[in-house]
DSSP file (Angstrom, degrees, kcal/mol; ACC not computed):
  #  RESIDUE AA STRUCTURE BP1 BP2  ACC     N-H-->O    O-->H-N    N-H-->O    O-->H-N    TCO  KAPPA ALPHA  PHI   PSI    X-CA   Y-CA   Z-CA
    1    1 A M     >        0   0    0      0, 0.0     4,-2.8     0, 0.0   124,-0.2   0.000 360.0 360.0 360.0 -36.8   49.6    0.3  -10.6
    2    2 A G  H  >  +     0   0    0    126,-0.4     4,-2.1   119,-0.3     5,-0.1   0.925 360.0  46.7 -64.3 -39.4   52.1   -2.5  -11.3
    3    3 A D  H  > S+     0   0    0      1,-0.2     4,-1.5     2,-0.2    -1,-0.3   0.838 109.6  54.9 -67.2 -29.3   49.6   -4.5  -13.4
    4    4 A W  H  > S+     0   0    0      2,-0.2     4,-2.7     1,-0.2     3,-0.4   0.959 104.4  54.7 -62.4 -54.6   48.7   -1.3  -15.2
    5    5 A I  H  X S+     0   0    0     -4,-2.8     4,-3.0     1,-0.3    -2,-0.2   0.883 105.8  52.2 -53.0 -43.4   52.4   -0.8  -16.2
    6    6 A V  H  X S+     0   0    0     -4,-2.1     4,-2.6     2,-0.2    -1,-0.3   0.907 107.9  51.6 -64.9 -36.5   52.5   -4.3  -17.7
    7    7 A E  H  X S+     0   0    0     -4,-1.5     4,-2.3    -3,-0.4    -2,-0.2   0.938 110.8  48.0 -56.3 -49.1   49.4   -3.4  -19.8
    8    8 A V  H  X S+     0   0    0     -4,-2.7     4,-2.3     2,-0.2    -2,-0.2   0.945 111.6  49.0 -56.1 -47.1   51.2   -0.3  -21.0
    9    9 A H  H  X S+     0   0    0     -4,-3.0     4,-2.3     1,-0.2    -2,-0.2   0.903 110.8  52.1 -63.5 -39.7   54.4   -2.3  -21.8
   10   10 A D  H  X S+     0   0    0     -4,-2.6     4,-1.8     1,-0.2    -1,-0.2   0.848 109.8  48.9 -65.4 -31.8   52.2   -4.9  -23.7
   11   11 A W  H  X S+     0   0    0     -4,-2.3     4,-2.1     2,-0.2    -1,-0.2   0.919 111.4  47.3 -75.3 -33.6   50.7   -2.3  -25.7
   12   12 A L  H  X S+     0   0    0     -4,-2.3     4,-2.2     1,-0.2    -2,-0.2   0.843 111.2  55.2 -68.5 -32.9   54.1   -0.7  -26.5
   13   13 A R  H  X S+     0   0    0     -4,-2.3     4,-1.8    -5,-0.2    -1,-0.2   0.884 107.4  47.3 -68.5 -34.8   55.3   -4.2  -27.4
   14   14 A A  H  X S+     0   0    0     -4,-1.8     4,-2.2     2,-0.2    -2,-0.2   0.893 108.9  54.1 -69.7 -40.1   52.5   -4.6  -29.9
   15   15 A E  H  X S+     0   0    0     -4,-2.1     4,-3.2     2,-0.2    -2,-0.2   0.909 107.4  51.6 -57.2 -42.2   53.2   -1.3  -31.4
   16   16 A L  H  X S+     0   0    0     -4,-2.2     4,-3.2     1,-0.2    -2,-0.2   0.914 109.7  50.1 -59.6 -42.9   56.9   -2.4  -31.9
   17   17 A K  H  X S+     0   0    0     -4,-1.8     4,-2.1     2,-0.2    -1,-0.2   0.918 111.1  47.4 -60.9 -46.6   55.7   -5.5  -33.6
   18   18 A E  H  X S+     0   0    0     -4,-2.2     4,-2.3     2,-0.2    -2,-0.2   0.934 112.0  51.3 -61.7 -50.7   53.4   -3.5  -35.9
   19   19 A L  H  X S+     0   0    0     -4,-3.2     4,-2.6     1,-0.2    -2,-0.2   0.939 108.1  53.4 -53.4 -46.4   56.3   -0.9  -36.7
   20   20 A R  H  X S+     0   0    0     -4,-3.2     4,-1.8     1,-0.2    -1,-0.2   0.917 105.7  52.2 -60.0 -41.4   58.6   -3.8  -37.5
   21   21 A A  H  X S+     0   0    0     -4,-2.1     4,-0.9     1,-0.2    -1,-0.2   0.855 108.5  51.5 -52.9 -40.1   56.1   -5.1  -40.0
   22   22 A E  H  X>S+     0   0    0     -4,-2.3     4,-1.2     2,-0.2     5,-0.8   0.883 102.7  59.4 -62.3 -44.8   55.9   -1.9  -41.6
   23   23 A L  H ><5S+     0   0    0     -4,-2.6     3,-0.6     1,-0.2    -1,-0.2   0.893 104.3  48.9 -40.6 -52.1   59.4   -1.8  -41.9
   24   24 A D  H 3<5S+     0   0    0     -4,-1.8    -1,-0.2     1,-0.2    -2,-0.2   0.739 108.0  55.6 -68.9 -22.3   59.4   -4.9  -43.9
   25   25 A C  H 3<5S-     0   0    0     -4,-0.9    -1,-0.2    -3,-0.5    -2,-0.2   0.678 103.2-132.8 -81.1 -17.2   56.7   -3.5  -46.1
   26   26 A G  T <<5 +     0   0    0     -4,-1.2    -3,-0.2    -3,-0.6     3,-0.1   0.960  50.6 149.1  64.1  54.4   58.8   -0.3  -47.0
   27   27 A T     >< +     0   0    0     -5,-0.8     4,-2.4     1,-0.2     5,-0.2  -0.643  16.1 173.5-113.4  75.0   56.2    2.4  -46.5
   28   28 A P  H  > S+     0   0    0      0, 0.0     4,-2.5     0, 0.0    -1,-0.2   0.843  71.9  50.8 -48.7 -49.1   58.5    5.3  -45.3
   29   29 A R  H  > S+     0   0    0      1,-0.2     4,-1.4     2,-0.2     5,-0.1   0.928 116.5  39.3 -62.0 -48.7   56.0    8.0  -45.2
   30   30 A R  H  > S+     0   0    0      1,-0.2     4,-2.4     2,-0.2    -1,-0.2   0.899 113.6  57.0 -61.2 -39.8   53.5    6.1  -43.1
   31   31 A L  H  X S+     0   0    0     -4,-2.4     4,-3.4     1,-0.2     5,-0.2   0.849 101.8  56.1 -55.3 -45.2   56.3    4.7  -41.1
   32   32 A S  H  X S+     0   0    0     -4,-2.5     4,-1.9    -5,-0.2    -1,-0.2   0.916 109.8  45.6 -64.0 -42.3   57.5    8.2  -40.2
   33   33 A T  H  X S+     0   0    0     -4,-1.4     4,-2.2     2,-0.2    -2,-0.2   0.950 115.1  45.4 -59.5 -52.0   54.2    9.1  -38.8
   34   34 A R  H  X S+     0   0    0     -4,-2.4     4,-2.5     1,-0.2    -2,-0.2   0.872 113.1  50.2 -64.1 -40.0   53.8    6.0  -36.9
   35   35 A C  H  X S+     0   0    0     -4,-3.4     4,-2.8     2,-0.2    -1,-0.2   0.910 108.2  54.2 -64.9 -39.4   57.3    6.1  -35.5
   36   36 A A  H  X S+     0   0    0     -4,-1.9     4,-2.1    -5,-0.2    -2,-0.2   0.914 111.9  44.2 -59.1 -45.5   56.8    9.6  -34.4
   37   37 A G  H  X S+     0   0    0     -4,-2.2     4,-2.2     2,-0.2    -1,-0.2   0.935 111.4  51.0 -64.4 -45.2   53.8    8.6  -32.4
   38   38 A F  H  X S+     0   0    0     -4,-2.5     4,-3.3     1,-0.2     5,-0.3   0.961 109.7  52.0 -56.0 -54.4   55.2    5.6  -30.9
   39   39 A C  H  X S+     0   0    0     -4,-2.8     4,-2.7     1,-0.2     5,-0.2   0.888 110.5  49.3 -49.4 -44.4   58.3    7.8  -29.8
   40   40 A T  H  X S+     0   0    0     -4,-2.1     4,-1.9     2,-0.2    -1,-0.2   0.884 112.3  46.7 -67.8 -39.4   56.0   10.3  -28.2
   41   41 A A  H  X S+     0   0    0     -4,-2.2     4,-2.3     2,-0.2    -2,-0.2   0.926 114.9  45.7 -69.2 -45.2   54.1    7.6  -26.4
   42   42 A L  H  X S+     0   0    0     -4,-3.3     4,-3.1     2,-0.2     5,-0.2   0.925 111.7  51.7 -62.7 -46.5   57.1    5.9  -25.2
   43   43 A T  H  X S+     0   0    0     -4,-2.7     4,-2.6    -5,-0.3     5,-0.3   0.888 110.0  50.0 -61.8 -40.9   58.9    9.2  -24.1
   44   44 A K  H  X S+     0   0    0     -4,-1.9     4,-2.4    -5,-0.2    -1,-0.2   0.948 110.3  51.0 -66.6 -43.7   55.8   10.2  -22.1
   45   45 A H  H  X S+     0   0    0     -4,-2.3     4,-2.6     1,-0.2    -2,-0.2   0.967 114.7  41.6 -49.8 -57.6   55.8    6.7  -20.4
   46   46 A H  H  X S+     0   0    0     -4,-3.1     4,-3.2     1,-0.2     5,-0.2   0.892 114.6  51.5 -64.0 -41.5   59.4    7.0  -19.5
   47   47 A T  H  X S+     0   0    0     -4,-2.6     4,-2.8    -5,-0.2    -1,-0.2   0.883 110.5  49.8 -59.5 -40.4   59.1   10.7  -18.4
   48   48 A G  H  X>S+     0   0    0     -4,-2.4     4,-2.2    -5,-0.3     5,-1.0   0.957 112.7  47.0 -65.7 -49.9   56.1    9.8  -16.2
   49   49 A E  I  <>S+     0   0    0     -4,-2.6     5,-3.6    -5,-0.2    -2,-0.2   0.954 114.7  45.1 -59.3 -51.9   58.0    6.9  -14.6
   50   50 A G  I  <5S+     0   0    0     -4,-3.2    -2,-0.2     1,-0.2    -1,-0.2   0.924 121.4  37.7 -63.1 -41.5   61.2    9.0  -13.9
   51   51 A A  I  <5S+     0   0    0     -4,-2.8    -1,-0.2    -5,-0.2    -2,-0.2   0.729 134.8  10.8 -82.3 -18.1   59.4   12.0  -12.6
   52   52 A N  I  X5S+     0   0    0     -4,-2.2     4,-1.7    -5,-0.2    -3,-0.2   0.718 126.1  38.0-126.0 -64.1   56.6   10.5  -10.6
   53   53 A L  I  ><S+     0   0    0     -5,-1.0     4,-3.2     1,-0.2     5,-0.3   0.935 115.1  48.4 -66.1 -47.5   56.8    6.6  -10.0
   54   54 A F  H  ><S+     0   0    0     -5,-3.6     4,-2.7     2,-0.2     5,-0.3   0.931 112.5  47.7 -61.3 -43.2   60.5    6.2   -9.5
   55   55 A P  H  > S+     0   0    0      0, 0.0     4,-2.4     0, 0.0    -1,-0.2   0.939 114.7  46.4 -55.8 -47.6   60.9    9.0   -7.0
   56   56 A L  H  X S+     0   0    0     -4,-1.7     4,-2.3     1,-0.2    -2,-0.2   0.912 114.8  47.2 -66.1 -44.7   57.8    7.8   -5.0
   57   57 A L  H  X S+     0   0    0     -4,-3.2     4,-3.4     2,-0.2     7,-0.3   0.887 111.2  51.9 -61.0 -38.2   59.1    4.0   -5.1
   58   58 A G  H  < S+     0   0    0     -4,-2.7    -2,-0.2    -5,-0.3    -1,-0.2   0.887 112.2  46.8 -63.1 -38.7   62.7    5.3   -4.0
   59   59 A E  H  < S+     0   0    0     -4,-2.4    -2,-0.2    -5,-0.3    -1,-0.2   0.978 122.0  35.7 -68.6 -49.3   61.0    7.2   -1.0
   60   60 A R  H  < S+     0   0    0     -4,-2.3    -2,-0.2     1,-0.3    -1,-0.2   0.798 130.5  27.5 -80.7 -30.8   58.9    4.2    0.0
   61   61 A F    ><  +     0   0    0     -4,-3.4     3,-1.9    -5,-0.2    -1,-0.3  -0.760  64.9 178.7-128.8  82.8   61.2    1.3   -0.8
   62   62 A P  G >  S+     0   0    0      0, 0.0     3,-2.0     0, 0.0    -1,-0.1   0.748  75.5  72.6 -62.2 -23.6   64.8    2.7   -0.4
   63   63 A A  G 3  S+     0   0    0      1,-0.3     4,-0.3     2,-0.1    -5,-0.1   0.780  88.3  65.4 -61.5 -24.3   66.2   -0.9   -1.3
   64   64 A L  G <>  +     0   0    0     -3,-1.9     4,-2.3    -7,-0.3    -1,-0.3   0.417  67.5 103.8 -77.8   2.6   65.1   -0.2   -4.8
   65   65 A A  H <> S+     0   0    0     -3,-2.0     4,-2.5     1,-0.2     5,-0.3   0.931  82.2  46.1 -55.6 -53.7   67.5    2.7   -5.3
   66   66 A P  H  > S+     0   0    0      0, 0.0     4,-1.9     0, 0.0    -1,-0.2   0.886 113.0  48.8 -60.1 -34.5   69.9    0.6   -7.5
   67   67 A T  H  > S+     0   0    0     -4,-0.3     4,-2.0     2,-0.2    -2,-0.2   0.876 113.4  47.0 -68.6 -40.7   67.2   -0.8   -9.5
   68   68 A L  H  X S+     0   0    0     -4,-2.3     4,-2.6     2,-0.2    -1,-0.2   0.883 111.1  52.6 -65.8 -40.8   65.6    2.7  -10.2
   69   69 A A  H  X S+     0   0    0     -4,-2.5     4,-2.2    -5,-0.2    -2,-0.2   0.886 110.3  47.7 -67.3 -38.4   69.0    4.1  -11.0
   70   70 A K  H  X S+     0   0    0     -4,-1.9     4,-2.2    -5,-0.3    -2,-0.2   0.934 111.7  50.1 -67.0 -41.5   69.5    1.3  -13.6
   71   71 A L  H  X S+     0   0    0     -4,-2.0     4,-1.6     2,-0.2    -2,-0.2   0.883 108.7  50.9 -68.3 -38.9   66.2    1.9  -15.1
   72   72 A D  H  X S+     0   0    0     -4,-2.6     4,-1.5     2,-0.2    -1,-0.2   0.927 110.4  50.6 -57.5 -45.2   66.8    5.7  -15.4
   73   73 A E  H  X S+     0   0    0     -4,-2.2     4,-2.1     1,-0.2     3,-0.3   0.919 109.6  51.6 -60.7 -43.5   70.1    4.9  -17.2
   74   74 A E  H  X S+     0   0    0     -4,-2.2     4,-2.2     1,-0.2    -1,-0.2   0.831 104.4  57.2 -57.7 -36.2   68.1    2.5  -19.5
   75   75 A H  H  X S+     0   0    0     -4,-1.6     4,-2.0     2,-0.2    -1,-0.2   0.832 106.1  49.2 -67.3 -36.4   65.7    5.3  -20.2
   76   76 A V  H  X S+     0   0    0     -4,-1.5     4,-2.0    -3,-0.3    -2,-0.2   0.917 111.6  48.1 -72.0 -43.2   68.6    7.5  -21.5
   77   77 A V  H  X S+     0   0    0     -4,-2.1     4,-2.0     1,-0.2    -2,-0.2   0.895 112.8  48.4 -66.6 -35.2   69.9    4.8  -23.8
   78   78 A V  H  X S+     0   0    0     -4,-2.2     4,-2.3     1,-0.2    -1,-0.2   0.887 109.1  54.4 -68.2 -38.5   66.5    4.1  -25.2
   79   79 A A  H  X S+     0   0    0     -4,-2.0     4,-2.0     2,-0.2    -1,-0.2   0.887 108.1  48.5 -54.0 -41.6   66.0    7.8  -25.8
   80   80 A R  H  X S+     0   0    0     -4,-2.0     4,-2.3     2,-0.2    -2,-0.2   0.931 111.3  49.4 -66.5 -44.3   69.2    8.0  -27.8
   81   81 A L  H  X S+     0   0    0     -4,-2.0     4,-2.3     1,-0.2     5,-0.2   0.854 109.1  53.6 -61.5 -36.2   68.2    4.9  -29.9
   82   82 A Q  H  X S+     0   0    0     -4,-2.3     4,-2.6     2,-0.2     5,-0.2   0.938 110.1  47.8 -68.1 -45.7   64.6    6.6  -30.5
   83   83 A E  H  X S+     0   0    0     -4,-2.0     4,-2.4     1,-0.2     5,-0.2   0.927 111.2  50.3 -58.2 -49.2   66.5    9.8  -31.8
   84   84 A D  H  X S+     0   0    0     -4,-2.3     4,-1.8     1,-0.2    -1,-0.2   0.907 114.5  44.7 -51.4 -48.7   68.8    7.6  -34.1
   85   85 A I  H  X S+     0   0    0     -4,-2.3     4,-2.7     1,-0.2     5,-0.2   0.939 110.2  52.5 -71.7 -46.5   65.8    5.8  -35.5
   86   86 A Q  H  X S+     0   0    0     -4,-2.6     4,-2.9     1,-0.3    -1,-0.2   0.913 111.5  48.8 -56.5 -41.5   63.7    8.9  -36.0
   87   87 A R  H  X S+     0   0    0     -4,-2.4     4,-1.8    -5,-0.2    -1,-0.3   0.897 112.4  48.3 -70.0 -35.5   66.6   10.5  -37.9
   88   88 A L  H  X>S+     0   0    0     -4,-1.8     5,-2.0    -5,-0.2     4,-0.6   0.921 113.5  44.7 -70.1 -40.0   67.0    7.5  -40.0
   89   89 A V  H ><5S+     0   0    0     -4,-2.7     3,-0.8     2,-0.2    -2,-0.2   0.908 111.9  53.1 -68.6 -42.9   63.4    7.2  -40.8
   90   90 A D  H 3<5S+     0   0    0     -4,-2.9    -1,-0.2     1,-0.2    -2,-0.2   0.848 112.6  47.1 -53.3 -41.2   63.2   11.1  -41.5
   91   91 A Q  H 3<5S-     0   0    0     -4,-1.8    -1,-0.2    -5,-0.2    -2,-0.2   0.575 103.6-133.0 -80.8 -12.0   66.1   10.6  -43.9
   92   92 A E  T <<5 +     0   0    0     -3,-0.8    -3,-0.2    -4,-0.6    -2,-0.1   0.903  46.2 176.7  54.9  45.4   64.6    7.7  -45.6
   93   93 A T      < -     0   0    0     -5,-2.0    -1,-0.1     1,-0.2    -5,-0.0   0.144  40.9 -40.7 -75.4-173.0   68.0    6.0  -45.3
   94   94 A D     >  -     0   0    0      1,-0.2     4,-2.2     4,-0.1    -1,-0.2  -0.299  52.4-142.2 -53.8 122.5   69.2    2.5  -46.1
   95   95 A P  H  > S+     0   0    0      0, 0.0     4,-2.8     0, 0.0     5,-0.2   0.840  99.0  57.7 -63.9 -36.9   66.3    0.2  -45.1
   96   96 A V  H  > S+     0   0    0      1,-0.2     4,-2.3     2,-0.2     5,-0.2   0.965 109.2  45.2 -59.4 -55.0   68.9   -2.6  -43.8
   97   97 A K  H  > S+     0   0    0      1,-0.2     4,-2.4     2,-0.2     5,-0.2   0.901 112.5  49.9 -53.8 -46.6   70.4    0.0  -41.5
   98   98 A L  H  X S+     0   0    0     -4,-2.2     4,-2.7     1,-0.2     5,-0.2   0.962 112.1  46.6 -60.8 -53.4   67.0    1.2  -40.3
   99   99 A R  H  X S+     0   0    0     -4,-2.8     4,-2.8     1,-0.2    -1,-0.2   0.888 112.4  52.2 -58.0 -37.8   65.7   -2.4  -39.6
  100  100 A A  H  X S+     0   0    0     -4,-2.3     4,-1.3    -5,-0.2    -1,-0.2   0.967 114.0  43.8 -65.6 -49.0   69.2   -3.2  -37.7
  101  101 A E  H  X S+     0   0    0     -4,-2.4     4,-2.1     1,-0.2    -2,-0.2   0.829 115.0  48.5 -64.0 -38.7   68.7    0.0  -35.6
  102  102 A F  H  X S+     0   0    0     -4,-2.7     4,-2.3    -5,-0.2    -1,-0.2   0.905 108.2  52.1 -74.1 -38.1   65.1   -0.7  -34.9
  103  103 A D  H  X S+     0   0    0     -4,-2.8     4,-1.8    -5,-0.2    -2,-0.2   0.743 108.4  53.8 -72.1 -19.4   65.7   -4.3  -34.0
  104  104 A R  H  X S+     0   0    0     -4,-1.3     4,-2.6    -5,-0.2    -2,-0.2   0.925 111.1  46.6 -70.4 -44.8   68.4   -2.9  -31.4
  105  105 A L  H  X S+     0   0    0     -4,-2.1     4,-2.6     1,-0.2    -2,-0.2   0.894 111.0  50.2 -63.7 -38.4   65.8   -0.7  -30.0
  106  106 A R  H  X S+     0   0    0     -4,-2.3     4,-2.9     2,-0.2    -1,-0.2   0.916 111.1  49.2 -59.3 -47.3   63.3   -3.4  -29.8
  107  107 A S  H  X S+     0   0    0     -4,-1.8     4,-2.7     2,-0.2     5,-0.2   0.924 111.9  49.7 -57.0 -50.9   65.8   -5.7  -28.0
  108  108 A E  H  X S+     0   0    0     -4,-2.6     4,-2.7     1,-0.2    -2,-0.2   0.916 112.3  46.9 -61.1 -40.8   66.7   -2.9  -25.5
  109  109 A L  H  X S+     0   0    0     -4,-2.6     4,-3.7     2,-0.2     5,-0.3   0.891 109.7  52.9 -68.4 -41.9   63.0   -2.3  -24.8
  110  110 A D  H  X S+     0   0    0     -4,-2.9     4,-2.7     2,-0.2     5,-0.2   0.960 113.8  44.1 -50.8 -53.2   62.3   -6.0  -24.4
  111  111 A S  H  X S+     0   0    0     -4,-2.7     4,-2.3     1,-0.2    -2,-0.2   0.922 116.3  46.1 -61.4 -44.8   65.1   -6.2  -21.9
  112  112 A H  H  X S+     0   0    0     -4,-2.7     4,-2.5    -5,-0.2     5,-0.2   0.935 113.2  48.0 -69.2 -45.4   64.1   -3.0  -20.1
  113  113 A F  H  X S+     0   0    0     -4,-3.7     4,-2.3     2,-0.2     5,-0.2   0.932 113.8  48.5 -59.3 -45.5   60.3   -3.9  -19.9
  114  114 A D  H  X S+     0   0    0     -4,-2.7     4,-2.5    -5,-0.3     5,-0.2   0.945 113.1  46.6 -62.6 -48.3   61.1   -7.4  -18.6
  115  115 A Y  H  X S+     0   0    0     -4,-2.3     4,-2.0    -5,-0.2     5,-0.2   0.928 113.2  48.9 -59.5 -49.1   63.5   -6.1  -16.0
  116  116 A E  H  X S+     0   0    0     -4,-2.5     4,-2.2     1,-0.2     5,-0.4   0.868 111.7  48.3 -60.5 -38.9   61.2   -3.4  -14.8
  117  117 A E  H  X S+     0   0    0     -4,-2.3     4,-0.9    -5,-0.2     5,-0.3   0.877 113.4  48.3 -75.8 -36.7   58.2   -5.8  -14.5
  118  118 A R  H  < S+     0   0    0     -4,-2.5    -2,-0.2    -5,-0.2    -1,-0.2   0.878 121.4  35.3 -65.2 -35.2   60.3   -8.3  -12.5
  119  119 A T  H  < S+     0   0    0     -4,-2.0    -2,-0.2    -5,-0.2     4,-0.2   0.711 128.5  23.3 -95.9 -26.1   61.6   -5.8  -10.2
  120  120 A L  H  X S+     0   0    0     -4,-2.2     4,-2.4    -5,-0.2     5,-0.3   0.636  89.1  88.0-121.1 -12.3   58.8   -3.3   -9.7
  121  121 A V  H  X S+     0   0    0     -4,-0.9     4,-2.3    -5,-0.4  -119,-0.3   0.892  95.0  47.4 -57.7 -45.7   55.4   -4.7  -10.3
  122  122 A A  H  > S+     0   0    0     -5,-0.3     4,-1.6     1,-0.2    -1,-0.2   0.899 113.3  46.4 -57.8 -46.5   55.0   -6.0   -6.8
  123  123 A A  H  > S+     0   0    0      1,-0.2     4,-1.1     2,-0.2    -2,-0.2   0.824 113.9  49.0 -74.3 -30.4   56.1   -2.8   -5.2
  124  124 A L  H  X S+     0   0    0     -4,-2.4     4,-2.6     2,-0.2    -1,-0.2   0.859 110.0  51.7 -75.5 -36.6   53.9   -0.7   -7.5
  125  125 A N  H  < S+     0   0    0     -4,-2.3    -2,-0.2    -5,-0.3    -1,-0.2   0.857 111.5  47.4 -69.6 -31.1   50.9   -2.9   -6.7
  126  126 A A  H  < S+     0   0    0     -4,-1.6    -1,-0.2    -5,-0.2    -2,-0.2   0.772 120.1  40.5 -73.2 -26.3   51.5   -2.5   -2.9
  127  127 A L  H  < S+     0   0    0     -4,-1.1    -2,-0.2     1,-0.2    -3,-0.2   0.907 117.5  16.2 -96.1 -48.0   51.8    1.2   -3.3
  128  128 A L     <  -     0   0    0     -4,-2.6  -126,-0.4    -5,-0.1    -1,-0.2  -0.934  63.9-121.4-136.9 152.1   49.3    2.6   -5.8
  129  129 A P        -     0   0    0      0, 0.0     3,-0.1     0, 0.0    -3,-0.0  -0.477  47.5 -88.1 -81.3 166.2   46.1    1.7   -7.5
  130  130 A A        -     0   0    0     -2,-0.1     2,-0.1     1,-0.1  -128,-0.0  -0.292  54.4 -98.9 -62.9 148.1   45.8    1.6  -11.3
  131  131 A P              0   0    0      0, 0.0    -1,-0.1     0, 0.0    -3,-0.0  -0.411 360.0 360.0 -68.9 153.2   44.8    5.1  -12.9
  132  132 A G              0   0    0     -3,-0.1    -2,-0.1    -2,-0.1     0, 0.0   0.468 360.0 360.0  76.8 360.0   41.3    5.6  -13.8
């Protein structure tokens, strides 16, 4: 399961890169649709972790409790950033501000994914097989 989570993170990283490229091209209508799709995928990913994986890890590996709490807090921060960005995209606001907020989200996610991979992959691999 840990290796699979890394694959999901890699896909999300690639999507972020493509979204950033679209921001530079200035295609707001298409960007709005892509941004909403990305946010939906990311929200489902984080919701699944918070509702399923993190409680299971916490039960099996109690020493991970501080790590899981930190990751849950990061999910809240990321969700707020997603909402802010979606609002900016929907309002077709200042592209400089939108790029700055998007870069902030991307930085938060890079840090979040890296931390999660460093701290949870081994435990997830020991605990569960990959889906499908």
